[in-house]
C-alpha positions as a Markdown table, in Angstrom:
| # | Residue | x | y | z |
|---|---|---|---|---|
| 1 | Unk | 24.0 | 50.5 | 28.6 |
| 2 | Unk | 27.8 | 50.0 | 28.1 |
| 3 | Unk | 29.3 | 48.7 | 24.9 |
| 4 | Unk | 30.3 | 45.5 | 26.7 |
| 5 | Unk | 26.8 | 44.9 | 28.0 |
| 6 | Unk | 25.4 | 45.5 | 24.5 |
| 7 | Unk | 27.9 | 43.1 | 23.0 |
| 8 | Unk | 27.0 | 40.4 | 25.6 |
| 9 | Unk | 23.3 | 40.9 | 25.0 |
| 10 | Unk | 23.8 | 40.4 | 21.2 |
| 11 | Unk | 25.9 | 37.3 | 21.8 |
| 12 | Unk | 23.2 | 35.9 | 24.1 |
| 13 | Unk | 20.5 | 36.6 | 21.5 |
| 14 | Unk | 22.5 | 35.0 | 18.7 |
| 15 | Unk | 23.1 | 31.9 | 20.8 |
| 16 | Unk | 19.4 | 31.7 | 21.6 |
| 17 | Unk | 18.5 | 31.8 | 17.9 |
| 18 | Unk | 21.0 | 29.1 | 17.1 |
| 19 | Unk | 19.7 | 26.9 | 19.9 |
| 20 | Unk | 16.1 | 27.4 | 18.9 |
| 21 | Unk | 16.8 | 26.6 | 15.3 |
| 22 | Unk | 18.8 | 23.5 | 16.3 |
| 23 | Unk | 15.9 | 22.4 | 18.6 |
| 24 | Unk | 13.4 | 22.8 | 15.8 |
| 25 | Unk | 15.6 | 20.8 | 13.4 |
| 26 | Unk | 16.1 | 18.0 | 15.9 |
| 27 | Unk | 12.3 | 17.9 | 16.7 |
| 28 | Unk | 11.7 | 17.1 | 13.0 |
| 29 | Unk | 14.6 | 14.6 | 12.7 |
| 30 | Unk | 13.9 | 10.9 | 12.9 |
| 31 | Unk | 14.5 | 9.0 | 16.1 |
| 32 | Unk | 14.4 | 5.6 | 14.3 |
| 33 | Unk | 15.4 | 3.6 | 17.3 |
| 34 | Unk | 12.3 | 4.7 | 19.1 |
| 35 | Unk | 10.0 | 4.9 | 16.1 |
| 36 | Unk | 10.6 | 1.4 | 14.6 |
| 37 | Unk | 9.2 | -0.6 | 17.6 |
| 38 | Unk | 6.3 | 1.8 | 17.7 |
| 39 | Unk | 5.4 | 1.5 | 14.0 |
| 40 | Unk | 6.6 | -2.0 | 12.9 |
| 41 | Unk | 3.7 | -3.9 | 14.5 |
| 42 | Unk | 1.2 | -2.0 | 12.3 |
| 43 | Unk | 2.9 | -3.2 | 9.0 |
| 44 | Unk | 1.9 | -6.4 | 7.3 |
| 45 | Unk | 3.2 | -8.5 | 4.4 |
| 46 | Unk | 0.6 | -9.3 | 1.6 |
| 47 | Unk | 0.6 | -12.4 | -0.6 |
| 48 | Unk | -2.0 | -12.9 | -3.4 |
| 49 | Unk | -2.7 | -16.3 | -5.1 |
| 50 | Unk | -3.9 | -17.4 | -8.4 |
| 51 | Unk | -6.7 | -20.0 | -9.1 |
| 52 | Unk | -4.3 | -22.8 | -8.4 |
| 53 | Unk | -3.4 | -21.5 | -5.0 |
| 54 | Unk | 0.1 | -20.5 | -6.2 |
| 55 | Unk | 1.6 | -17.2 | -5.1 |
| 56 | Unk | 0.8 | -14.5 | -7.6 |
| 57 | Unk | 2.2 | -11.3 | -6.1 |
| 58 | Unk | 3.5 | -9.8 | -2.9 |
| 59 | Unk | 3.7 | -6.4 | -1.3 |
| 60 | Unk | 3.2 | -4.5 | 1.9 |
| 61 | Unk | 0.2 | -2.9 | 3.7 |
| 62 | Unk | -0.5 | -1.5 | 7.1 |
| 63 | Unk | -3.4 | -1.3 | 9.6 |
| 64 | Unk | -5.4 | 1.9 | 9.7 |
| 65 | Unk | -7.7 | 0.9 | 12.5 |
| 66 | Unk | -7.8 | -1.6 | 15.4 |
| 67 | Unk | -10.3 | -3.9 | 13.9 |
| 68 | Unk | -7.9 | -5.0 | 11.1 |
| 69 | Unk | -8.6 | -2.7 | 8.1 |
| 70 | Unk | -5.5 | -2.6 | 5.9 |
| 71 | Unk | -4.6 | -0.1 | 3.2 |
| 72 | Unk | -2.2 | -1.0 | 0.4 |
| 73 | Unk | -1.8 | -0.6 | -3.4 |
| 74 | Unk | -4.4 | -1.7 | -5.9 |
| 75 | Unk | -2.0 | -3.1 | -8.4 |
| 76 | Unk | -0.8 | -5.8 | -5.9 |
| 77 | Unk | -4.3 | -7.5 | -6.1 |
| 78 | Unk | -4.8 | -7.5 | -9.9 |
| 79 | Unk | -5.8 | -10.9 | -11.1 |
| 80 | Unk | -5.9 | -12.4 | -7.6 |
| 81 | Unk | -8.2 | -15.2 | -6.6 |
| 82 | Unk | -7.3 | -15.1 | -2.9 |
| 83 | Unk | -5.1 | -13.0 | -0.6 |
| 84 | Unk | -3.8 | -13.1 | 2.9 |
| 85 | Unk | -1.6 | -11.0 | 5.2 |
| 86 | Unk | 1.0 | -11.9 | 7.7 |
| 87 | Unk | 1.6 | -9.6 | 10.7 |
| 88 | Unk | 4.9 | -8.8 | 12.4 |
| 89 | Unk | 4.1 | -11.5 | 15.0 |
| 90 | Unk | 3.8 | -14.1 | 12.2 |
| 91 | Unk | 0.0 | -14.4 | 12.4 |
| 92 | Unk | -1.8 | -15.0 | 9.1 |
| 93 | Unk | -5.2 | -13.7 | 8.2 |
| 94 | Unk | -7.2 | -14.2 | 5.0 |
| 95 | Unk | -8.6 | -11.2 | 3.2 |
| 96 | Unk | -12.4 | -11.4 | 3.6 |
| 97 | Unk | -13.7 | -8.1 | 2.2 |
| 98 | Unk | -12.6 | -5.4 | -0.2 |
| 99 | Unk | -13.9 | -2.2 | 1.4 |
| 100 | Unk | -12.7 | 0.5 | -1.0 |
| 101 | Unk | -10.4 | 0.9 | -4.0 |
| 102 | Unk | -9.3 | 3.3 | -6.6 |
| 103 | Unk | -7.6 | 2.0 | -9.8 |
| 104 | Unk | -6.5 | 5.5 | -10.8 |
| 105 | Unk | -4.9 | 6.3 | -7.4 |
| 106 | Unk | -3.5 | 2.8 | -7.0 |
| 107 | Unk | -5.1 | 2.4 | -3.6 |
| 108 | Unk | -7.1 | -0.3 | -1.9 |
| 109 | Unk | -8.5 | -0.9 | 1.6 |
| 110 | Unk | -9.7 | -4.3 | 2.9 |
| 111 | Unk | -10.6 | -6.2 | 6.0 |
| 112 | Unk | -9.4 | -9.6 | 7.2 |
| 113 | Unk | -10.7 | -12.6 | 9.1 |
| 114 | Unk | -10.7 | -11.7 | 12.8 |
| 115 | Unk | -13.0 | -14.2 | 14.5 |
| 116 | Unk | -11.0 | -13.9 | 17.8 |
| 117 | Unk | -11.5 | -10.1 | 17.8 |
| 118 | Unk | -7.8 | -9.2 | 18.0 |
| 119 | Unk | -7.2 | -5.5 | 18.6 |
| 120 | Unk | -4.5 | -4.6 | 16.0 |
| 121 | Unk | -1.9 | -1.9 | 16.4 |
| 122 | Unk | -2.4 | 0.7 | 13.7 |
| 123 | Unk | -0.9 | 3.9 | 12.2 |
| 124 | Unk | -2.6 | 7.2 | 12.5 |
| 125 | Unk | -2.9 | 9.5 | 9.5 |
| 126 | Unk | -0.9 | 12.8 | 9.9 |
| 127 | Unk | -3.0 | 16.0 | 9.7 |
| 128 | Unk | 0.1 | 18.2 | 9.5 |
| 129 | Unk | 1.1 | 20.0 | 6.3 |
| 130 | Unk | 4.0 | 18.4 | 4.4 |
| 131 | Unk | 7.2 | 20.3 | 3.9 |
| 132 | Unk | 10.0 | 19.9 | 1.4 |
| 133 | Unk | 13.0 | 18.5 | 3.2 |
| 134 | Unk | 10.9 | 16.9 | 6.0 |
| 135 | Unk | 12.4 | 13.6 | 7.3 |
| 136 | Unk | 10.4 | 10.4 | 6.5 |
| 137 | Unk | 11.0 | 6.7 | 6.6 |
| 138 | Unk | 9.3 | 3.5 | 5.5 |
| 139 | Unk | 9.0 | -0.1 | 6.7 |
| 140 | Unk | 8.3 | -2.7 | 3.9 |
| 141 | Unk | 9.2 | -5.9 | 2.2 |
| 142 | Unk | 11.5 | -5.1 | -0.7 |
| 143 | Unk | 12.4 | -8.2 | -2.8 |
| 144 | Unk | 10.9 | -10.4 | 0.0 |
| 145 | Unk | 13.2 | -9.0 | 2.7 |
| 146 | Unk | 10.6 | -8.5 | 5.3 |
| 147 | Unk | 10.4 | -5.4 | 7.5 |
| 148 | Unk | 13.3 | -3.6 | 6.0 |
| 149 | Unk | 13.7 | 0.1 | 7.0 |
| 150 | Unk | 14.9 | 3.0 | 4.9 |
| 151 | Unk | 14.8 | 6.7 | 5.5 |
| 152 | Unk | 15.1 | 9.9 | 3.5 |
| 153 | Unk | 13.4 | 13.3 | 3.0 |
| 154 | Unk | 10.5 | 14.6 | 1.1 |
| 155 | Unk | 11.9 | 15.9 | -2.2 |
| 156 | Unk | 8.8 | 17.6 | -3.5 |
| 157 | Unk | 5.0 | 17.7 | -3.3 |
| 158 | Unk | 3.5 | 17.1 | -6.8 |
| 159 | Unk | 0.0 | 16.8 | -8.4 |
| 160 | Unk | -1.0 | 14.3 | -11.0 |
| 161 | Unk | -4.3 | 14.1 | -12.9 |
| 162 | Unk | -4.8 | 10.4 | -11.9 |
| 163 | Unk | -3.1 | 10.0 | -8.6 |
| 164 | Unk | -3.9 | 13.4 | -7.2 |
| 165 | Unk | -1.4 | 14.7 | -4.6 |
| 166 | Unk | 1.7 | 12.6 | -4.6 |
| 167 | Unk | 4.9 | 12.8 | -2.4 |
| 168 | Unk | 8.3 | 12.5 | -4.0 |
| 169 | Unk | 10.8 | 11.2 | -1.5 |
| 170 | Unk | 14.4 | 9.9 | -1.3 |
| 171 | Unk | 14.1 | 6.8 | 1.0 |
| 172 | Unk | 15.2 | 3.8 | -1.1 |
| 173 | Unk | 12.5 | 1.3 | -2.2 |
| 174 | Unk | 12.3 | -1.8 | -4.4 |
| 175 | Unk | 9.7 | -4.2 | -5.7 |
| 176 | Unk | 7.8 | -5.4 | -2.6 |
| 177 | Unk | 7.7 | -1.9 | -1.0 |
| 178 | Unk | 4.4 | -1.2 | -2.8 |
| 179 | Unk | 1.8 | -0.4 | -0.1 |
| 180 | Unk | 4.3 | 0.5 | 2.5 |
| 181 | Unk | 3.5 | 3.5 | 4.7 |
| 182 | Unk | 5.6 | 6.7 | 4.4 |
| 183 | Unk | 5.9 | 7.8 | 8.0 |
| 184 | Unk | 6.9 | 11.1 | 9.5 |
| 185 | Unk | 8.9 | 12.0 | 12.7 |
| 186 | Unk | 5.8 | 11.6 | 14.8 |
| 187 | Unk | 5.2 | 8.0 | 13.8 |
| 188 | Unk | 2.1 | 9.0 | 11.6 |
| 189 | Unk | 1.7 | 7.9 | 8.0 |
| 190 | Unk | 1.7 | 10.7 | 5.4 |
| 191 | Unk | 1.4 | 8.5 | 2.3 |
| 192 | Unk | 1.2 | 5.1 | 0.7 |
| 193 | Unk | 4.2 | 4.1 | -1.4 |
| 194 | Unk | 3.2 | 3.3 | -4.9 |
| 195 | Unk | 6.0 | 3.5 | -7.4 |
| 196 | Unk | 9.5 | 4.7 | -8.3 |
| 197 | Unk | 11.3 | 5.8 | -11.5 |
| 198 | Unk | 13.9 | 3.3 | -12.6 |
| 199 | Unk | 15.8 | 5.9 | -14.6 |
| 200 | Unk | 17.3 | 8.1 | -11.9 |
| 201 | Unk | 18.4 | 8.0 | -8.3 |
| 202 | Unk | 15.8 | 7.7 | -5.5 |
| 203 | Unk | 13.0 | 9.1 | -7.5 |
| 204 | Unk | 10.2 | 7.5 | -5.5 |
| 205 | Unk | 6.6 | 8.4 | -5.0 |
| 206 | Unk | 3.8 | 7.9 | -2.4 |
| 207 | Unk | 0.1 | 8.7 | -2.8 |
| 208 | Unk | -0.8 | 11.3 | -0.2 |
| 209 | Unk | -2.7 | 9.9 | 2.7 |
| 210 | Unk | -5.8 | 12.1 | 2.2 |
| 211 | Unk | -6.3 | 10.7 | -1.3 |
| 212 | Unk | -7.8 | 7.6 | 0.4 |
| 213 | Unk | -11.0 | 9.6 | 0.8 |
| 214 | Unk | -11.5 | 9.5 | -3.0 |
| 215 | Unk | -11.7 | 5.7 | -3.1 |
| 216 | Unk | -14.8 | 3.9 | -4.4 |
| 217 | Unk | -16.8 | 1.8 | -2.0 |
| 218 | Unk | -16.7 | -1.9 | -3.0 |
| 219 | Unk | -17.7 | -3.8 | 0.2 |
| 220 | Unk | -17.5 | -7.3 | -1.2 |
| 221 | Unk | -15.0 | -10.0 | -1.8 |
| 222 | Unk | -13.9 | -9.1 | -5.3 |
| 223 | Unk | -10.4 | -8.5 | -6.6 |
| 224 | Unk | -9.3 | -6.0 | -9.3 |
| 225 | Unk | -9.6 | -7.4 | -12.9 |
| 226 | Unk | -11.2 | -10.6 | -11.6 |
| 227 | Unk | -11.4 | -12.9 | -14.6 |
| 228 | Unk | -15.0 | -13.8 | -13.7 |
| 229 | Unk | -16.4 | -10.3 | -13.5 |
| 230 | Unk | -18.4 | -10.6 | -16.7 |
| 231 | Unk | -19.8 | -14.1 | -15.9 |
| 232 | Unk | -23.3 | -14.3 | -14.5 |
| 233 | Unk | -22.7 | -16.3 | -11.3 |
| 234 | Unk | -24.3 | -15.8 | -8.0 |
| 235 | Unk | -22.3 | -14.3 | -5.1 |
| 236 | Unk | -22.1 | -17.7 | -3.5 |
| 237 | Unk | -20.7 | -19.2 | -6.7 |
| 238 | Unk | -18.0 | -16.5 | -6.8 |
| 239 | Unk | -17.1 | -17.1 | -3.2 |
| 240 | Unk | -16.9 | -20.9 | -3.7 |
| 241 | Unk | -14.7 | -20.3 | -6.8 |
| 242 | Unk | -12.4 | -17.9 | -4.9 |
| 243 | Unk | -11.9 | -20.4 | -2.1 |
| 244 | Unk | -11.5 | -23.4 | -4.3 |
| 245 | Unk | -14.7 | -25.3 | -3.5 |
| 246 | Unk | -16.1 | -27.2 | -6.6 |
| 247 | Unk | -13.7 | -25.2 | -8.8 |
| 248 | Unk | -11.8 | -26.7 | -11.7 |
| 249 | Unk | -8.9 | -25.0 | -13.6 |
| 250 | Unk | -9.7 | -22.4 | -16.1 |
| 251 | Unk | -9.6 | -24.0 | -19.5 |
| 252 | Unk | -8.5 | -22.5 | -22.9 |
| 253 | Unk | -11.0 | -22.4 | -25.7 |
| 254 | Unk | -10.9 | -21.1 | -29.2 |
| 255 | Unk | -11.8 | -17.5 | -29.6 |
| 256 | Unk | -15.2 | -18.0 | -31.3 |
| 257 | Unk | -16.3 | -20.8 | -28.9 |
| 258 | Unk | -19.9 | -20.8 | -27.7 |
| 259 | Unk | -18.4 | -20.4 | -24.2 |
| 260 | Unk | -17.1 | -16.9 | -25.1 |
| 261 | Unk | -19.5 | -14.9 | -23.1 |
| 262 | Unk | -17.2 | -12.2 | -22.0 |
| 263 | Unk | -14.5 | -9.9 | -23.2 |
| 264 | Unk | -11.4 | -11.8 | -24.5 |
| 265 | Unk | -9.4 | -8.6 | -24.4 |
| 266 | Unk | -9.0 | -8.8 | -20.6 |
| 267 | Unk | -8.2 | -12.5 | -20.7 |
| 268 | Unk | -5.6 | -12.0 | -23.4 |
| 269 | Unk | -3.9 | -9.1 | -21.6 |
| 270 | Unk | -3.7 | -10.9 | -18.3 |
| 271 | Unk | -2.2 | -14.1 | -19.9 |
| 272 | Unk | -0.1 | -12.2 | -22.4 |
| 273 | Unk | -1.4 | -14.3 | -25.3 |
| 274 | Unk | -2.7 | -13.6 | -28.8 |
| 275 | Unk | -6.3 | -13.1 | -29.7 |
| 276 | Unk | -7.1 | -16.8 | -29.9 |
| 277 | Unk | -7.8 | -17.7 | -26.3 |
| 278 | Unk | -10.8 | -17.3 | -24.0 |
| 279 | Unk | -11.9 | -19.0 | -20.8 |
| 280 | Unk | -14.6 | -20.9 | -19.1 |
| 281 | Unk | -15.4 | -21.9 | -15.5 |
| 282 | Unk | -16.3 | -25.5 | -14.8 |
| 283 | Unk | -18.3 | -26.5 | -11.8 |
| 284 | Unk | -19.5 | -29.8 | -10.4 |
């Protein structure tokens, strides 16, 4: 083989390697214009309400199956008496059952009212191994700005004794993004966005998707830190209370009242008051 032929062969080999590397890089980059219409219908806004039917908290969630099971963050629902979702189409559905949750991992899964048997679009969980530098994006509701998109990369995979496996990423997030899906280039969710560090730039974290398997089964209509948890009411009483039937406002009482049948510590922490309040429920 002549020197010219050998040189041309080496050039061809180099060009092939460059092309192959570029193709692999492009295959992992985000085609957001195609991915957003595919993923957006699976994302929902969440609003929780207090006992007076006033908005309490808001966040994001997303469907994980076609029947309407939604996954989100536990902390969004703390202290709620009622919750509902709104889909990308503007359809509202009341939360009817808490299926699973994990306070430590900040995860919750719930089902919604679906009497008309709507088949919901949903996101599939990725089974691929995560890699530092992998492109990701999210769709959420930061500061009430519904269905905002941001993208970035996976900065690192970390482990925490409470959360388990967590994903550090650079896509910008704000309050309201909690519960948003962290999505890869294949349109599959790899994590559930939970928190960010205020001190620093784009130090944001999602709970790895497979941590959902560690949630505790609940399978009833009960919200985290429900202020009636320690009262001895029937399930029907609790349901009536949650939906406002025959339910009066929670009333303040002195700490040592005969009505103090429960822990005042929880009540005080929720309402940010001193150790001189308690509560009671009044029914017709």
